[in-house]
C-alpha positions as CSV (number, residue, x, y, z in Angstrom):
1,M,29.6,15.2,-5.1
2,Q,26.6,13.0,-6.6
3,K,25.4,16.0,-8.7
4,T,29.0,16.1,-10.3
5,I,28.9,12.4,-11.1
6,V,25.6,12.8,-12.6
7,V,26.5,15.7,-14.8
8,V,29.8,13.9,-15.9
9,L,28.0,10.6,-16.9
10,G,25.4,12.7,-18.5
11,A,28.0,14.5,-20.5
12,L,29.5,11.4,-21.5
13,L,26.4,9.9,-22.6
14,V,25.5,12.8,-24.7
15,F,28.9,12.9,-26.2
16,A,28.5,9.3,-27.4
17,A,25.0,10.0,-28.5
18,V,25.9,13.2,-30.5
19,A,29.0,11.4,-32.2
20,A,26.8,8.4,-33.1
21,L,24.1,10.7,-34.6
22,I,26.4,12.7,-36.6
23,L,28.2,9.7,-38.1
24,H,24.8,8.1,-38.9
25,F,23.6,11.1,-40.9
26,M,27.1,11.4,-42.8
27,P,27.1,10.3,-46.4
28,A,28.4,6.8,-47.1
29,P,32.1,7.3,-47.8
30,V,33.0,8.2,-44.4
31,E,36.7,9.7,-44.4
32,D,39.2,10.6,-41.5
33,S,38.2,14.3,-41.5
34,D,34.5,13.2,-40.9
35,Y,35.3,11.5,-37.7
36,L,37.3,14.7,-36.8
37,I,34.4,16.9,-37.3
38,A,31.9,14.6,-35.3
39,G,34.3,14.2,-32.5
40,S,34.7,18.0,-32.5
41,V,31.0,18.8,-32.3
42,A,30.4,16.1,-29.8
43,T,33.0,17.4,-27.6
44,L,31.8,21.0,-27.8
45,V,28.3,19.9,-26.8
46,A,29.7,17.8,-24.0
47,L,31.7,20.7,-22.6
48,L,28.7,22.9,-22.7
49,I,26.7,20.4,-20.7
50,L,29.6,20.2,-18.3
51,F,29.8,24.1,-17.9
52,F,26.3,24.8,-17.5
53,G,25.7,21.8,-15.2
54,L,28.6,22.6,-12.8
55,V,28.4,26.3,-12.7
56,P,26.4,27.4,-9.7
57,R,23.0,29.2,-10.4
58,S,24.2,32.5,-8.6
59,G,24.8,35.5,-10.8
60,D,28.5,36.3,-9.3
61,V,30.4,33.3,-10.5
62,F,32.7,35.4,-12.6
63,V,32.8,38.6,-10.8
64,K,34.1,38.8,-7.3
65,K,32.9,41.8,-5.2
66,R,35.6,43.8,-3.3
67,R,35.2,45.3,0.2
68,K,35.0,49.1,0.1
69,K,38.1,50.8,1.4
70,L,37.4,53.2,4.1
């Protein structure tokens, strides 16, 4: 449970940092579409952090082995 909270808070922190960084390096007349792009990229990065932070390290996450029928 504590690992989940740490990963979620880390993803929120990374989201804010990435959005602020992108907006900082945008050219001066910032338009509405620039905010959309910054938010989209920050969301993508945060979701990747959540995915890789919460998926177990075992290799059989997406594949479930079936029992052999006799």
